[in-house]
N, C-alpha and C positions, 0 to 999 in steps of 0.2 A: 417414379424417378423422373425428374427435368433434367434436359442437357443443360440449361443455363440457368443460373442462380442471378438474379439483378438485386444488388443491395444499394439503396438510395434513402435520402431524407424523404420525409412522408409530406413536406412541403414541396416537392416537386413530383408528385404524384402525376399530373396530368402531363408533363414535359417527359416523364419517362414511357408514358402509354404508346405514343407513335413507336420509340425506339422497341418495345416489347412487340409491338404488333409488327415491326417489319422483320424480327428475328422469327417470330411465329411464320410468317408467309414466307420463309426462306425454308420451312420443314421442321426448325428443331421447337421443342417444347422448351417453355419458359416459365418459371416460378418467379411472378413479379408482386401478385396481389396479396399484399400484405395482412389482411385480415384475419383474424383468430375467431374460429367459430364458438359460441356459448361451449362451456365444458370442457375446451380444450386448452394447453399450455403452449406459452411461445415454444418452448423444447418438441413438443407434440407436431408443431406444423410447421413453424420457419425454421427451428432448429434442424427438422429431419430432413426437411428441403435442401438447406444449405449442405448436409453431411452427403447428401445422395448426389448433388448436381456434381455435372462432368466440368464445368466452366463457372468461375464465378465474374460476374461484370460488374463492377462496382462506378458507380455515376457521381463523379464529385462536381460540387457546387459550393455554393457560399453557404449553405445549411449542413451539407453532407460532409465538408472537412471538419465541423465541430461536433457531429454527432459520435459518441461512443459506441452506437450499436452499430453504425456504417463500418467506422474504423476495425471493430472487432469481428466482424461478418469478412470484411476484405482481408484480415489478419489470416483468417483461417484458408481464404483463397491462395494467399501468398504464400504460407506454409506447404500448402498441397502441390504449389509451381502450376496454379490453374488458374492465376488473377489476370482479368484483362482489365485495365484501368479505361474509363470515359469522361472526358470533361466537357461538361454542359455551359460552363462559364469557363472565364479565364480565372483560374483560382491555383492557389499551389498546394499541391497534395499535403498530407498529414507529413510528418517526421517518420521515418522508415518507407514511405511508398513513393517516395521525390525521384529516384532512381529507375523505378519501373516505366518503361516506356508505355504510353498508352495513345489515343487517339482522341482527338478535338473534334466535337461537334456542335460546337456553340456558334459557329459560322454557317449560315443558311447555306452558302455554296458548296460546301464540302459532303462528300459523299459517304456512304457506307461501307465501300467496296474495301476498303483496307480494314475496317473494323471486322467485316466477315472472313477475313482472310486470316486474320489473327486467330479468331474462335477456331475456323477449321483446321488450323494448324493444332489446337489441343485437341480438339473432339470428332475431327473428320468433317466429311459432310454429312448433312443430316439425311436421314434414311427416307423421310417422307413428311405430309404435313402433319401437324400436332391435331392432335382430337381433344377436344374437353372431355376430362374424365368427371365420372359420374361421383357424386359425393357418397360416402358409404352408407349415410341414411335412405339413399334413391334404392339401393339396388338390394335385392331380396336374396336374402343368405343361399347359397347352392346347398342341396342334400348332396354328401359325398357318397361316392360309388365307392361299395365296398370290395375291398382288394385284399388277400390273402396277405397276412406279415410277412415282410420282406426283410431279411436280415442284411444287414450294411456293415459291411468292413467300414472302421474309421479311415480317413485318411491318414497315409505315414508318411511322415518328412523322411526324405535320402538322410544317409550316415552324414555325420560331420565331415567336412573337407568334399563333398559331392560337387563337381563343378557343372553345371548347367546352364544354358543360354533360352532365351525366349526369342521366338520368330515375329519380326515386324511385319507390319501389314504389307510391304513390298516382298515379302519372302526372304529378305535378309536378316541376318542374326545379331541380336542385342549384345551387351557385354557380357563376357564370362564372368558368372557369378558363384560364390563358393558357400555352401553351406556351414552356419557358424553355431554350435551346440548352445542349449541353456546351460547355465551355473553360475557360480558365485566368485567373485575374487576380491582381492582388496585394491581398491583404484588410488591413483597417487603416488605418493613420495613414499615408498616401501624402502628404499634402499637409503634414506637419511641424508640425501646429498643433492635435494630439490631445491626450488625456490620457493617462495611463501605460497603462489599460486596452486601449487601442487600438494597444499596440505590443508587439512589434516588428512592422511590416508583414511580412507573410508570402506565399508562393505557395501558391494554393490551384488544384486541378484539379479541376472537376468532369466526371466519365467521363462521365456518361447526360444526356440531356434529362429533364427533370420538367415537372409544370405547377405553377404558383402561383395562387392566388385574385387576380382580376383587381384586387377590392377587398377592404378588409377585411371580415370576416363583418358582416351587418347583423341589425337585431333581426327584420326579418321572416324571414330564413334562421333564426335561432337560436329564436326562438319557438316554431315549428313542430316542432322537434327536443323543446323542453321541455315542449310541452303533450302531444306526444307520448309522452315517458318520463314525466311525470307529476311534471314537476320544477318547482320557483319560478322565476318568469319574474325575470329581471335587472329591476333599477331603472334608470329613463331619465332621472334629476335632474329629470324635469319637461320635459324638451327636444323630446321626441318619440320616435316608435319607427321602425316602416316601413323606409326607405332610408339611416336613420341608423347608423353604426356601433353593433355592441353594444357596451357597456360593463358594470362592474361584474360582469367574469367571471373565473374565477382560471385559472390553468395546467391544474388539474384539469378544471374546466368545457370547455376546448376539447380536452383529450385525450376527454371523454366524448362530445363533439359529433362528433369525428373519428370513434370508433368507430361510433358511428350512422350516419353518413352514409356508411361502409363497409359495414356491413350493409345498407342502403337500397338500394346501388346494384353491389354486388359488385366495387367498386375500392378501392384503399388508399389512404386519406387519412391525413394527418397533419400534425404540425405541421413546418413545415421548420427546417433546421438553420440557425443563425445564419450560416453561411459561404453557403448558398443562399440566405438572406435579403438578404444584401448585396451578391452577386454579381447576386440579379435586381433589387433597388433600383439599382444602378448599370447599367440596362440591359444587363446581361451582362457585366459587368466592367469598365465605362466608367471613366475617372478622373473620376467626376462626384461634386461636392462634397455636393450632395443630390439625390433622385429625380429626374431630367430636367434638371437644369441645375447648373453650376457658379457661376453668377452670383448673388449675393445678390440684386441689384436685380430679378431676376426670378422668385425665390422664390416672390413670393404668387401668380403665375399657377400653380405647382404643390403648393403646400401649405398647408393651413391652421395657421397658428400663432398665438402671443399677439397678433401685430399686427392680425390680418385676422379672427379665428375669433368675434369677439363673444363672448369668453368661454364657449364651448360647442362640442360638436360641430357636424360640419354632414353632410348628406346625401352620401354617397359618389359619386365619379364628377364632380363639379362642378369639378375644376381638372383642367389639363393632364396626360396622363399622361406616362410616362417612355419611353423609346427602345424598350421591349418592350410597351407599351400598358397598363401595370401604374398604379393610380392609389392616391393617399392615402397612399404609402410614406414619405413625409415630413410629418410633421405628422398632424391631427384625432386618432389614438388609437394610444399605445403598441401593438406586437404581441409578445404570447408567441412563442417560438421553444424546440425541443427540447431546448438546451444548458443543460447544468448553469453555474454563475458560477466564472469563474475571474480572479484579478486582472488578469491579463496574457495574450499569447498564447505565451507562453514554452511550448513543448511542445503548441501546437495540432495537431490532425491536418491534412494538408494534402490530404485526399482530397474534402472536401466533408460530410464526414458529422460528425453530432452530436458534441458532447466533453461526455461527461456527467462531472459530478465525483463523485469516491470519497467525498465526504461527503453525497451526496443534495443537500437542501435547495434552495438560492436558484437561482430559474432568470434566465435572459436576457430583457431584453424589449428590443425595436428601434424605432426610427422616431420617436420623441418624440409629443407629441400638441398640443392646440388651445392649451396654454397655457402652453406653453415657446418660450424662444428660439431666434434662428437657428442658433445653435451648437449647442443640445441637439436639433436636428431634423435632423441630418447623417446620412449614409448610413452613416458610421463609428462614431457615438455608439453608448454601449452603456449600457443601465440593467440594474439587477436589483432583483426582488421573492421573494419566499417564494410556493411553488404555490399556496399558499390564498388570496392577496391578492387582493381585488378595488377598483378605484375608477371615478372618474367618468374616467377618461382612459384605459382598459385594455381593449383589445380583443385581436384576433387575426385571421389569415388562414390557409389551410391550404394544405398542399401535396398533390401526390399521384406515386405512383410510375407509369410510364408502361408 
């Protein structure tokens, strides 16, 4: 497994070589030699290296911005929140990547210091100088030592509703996460009063348990990441920070935080799919119109919305949770999910996975916020924004693979 995967156009090989060597000199292992040995496939060599990399560094040039292969590799890094863009020519990145901040190395006077800091924010400092790996054909097979058979119990997933936190490298605690069980449910407008974007209702089967944030991510949690990574702190509209949900963060900001938290904990954090989000909001797929209730008269006990918010966000966890112990899934702030926007559920996947758009572009937001009416904070209601959009009612919560 390599620390860094470099994605580039083959025409740029000689210009990428010094960059790869500079990174290796820092002590990171770098996958950048794109040759595929005879008898191997792209998936066996390059695809495997991409899957295993802890950081994807895309090199934008006149050739690479036109390359479908480079864009596909860069999109993998973007979705995992581990993408670091570098321009070696004064070009405009492809649509979908323009809002992601990167470093310019096409001017000889610029140094690598800032790029190295960006990479360290994702994967930490290198543990030592990389060593050339021997090819499989050069290594004689080892004779395994005989050991008595050992019975191992399969890992057990904690009970649904269990709350846990992972420890970060500095000893502090990550966000509170809640176990969500596997199961099936009817997603969308099962009440018959929703818009076209919520139709048709369709069966979704979530095959494996996963974890999701007990609360929307807070300012105190996001600010720790921003200060560590040298990123600008998002504005709080003058309402305060601390335990209020973070706002003024884009979809790309959410992916960057997920990548940083994954590197800090060794666990895979990500944005939830839209199906996972609705399944969790409805207490594991119950027919709940809002997160925790179907009675509009009781909505104020579970949600901050236009009638009770005081015209601003409120600290998380002050309202009743839903049946899984999740708070603020209706109202307070809109929450980014992984999916691309589609005008309806025609053709939507039924396995709970994220539904990416062939166009890239706009992303789904869920849950409504402090300034919306009851209809627009329903569990099935869908919103949409561009991935670089930020405002005072838009935040996120993360999921984690178990």
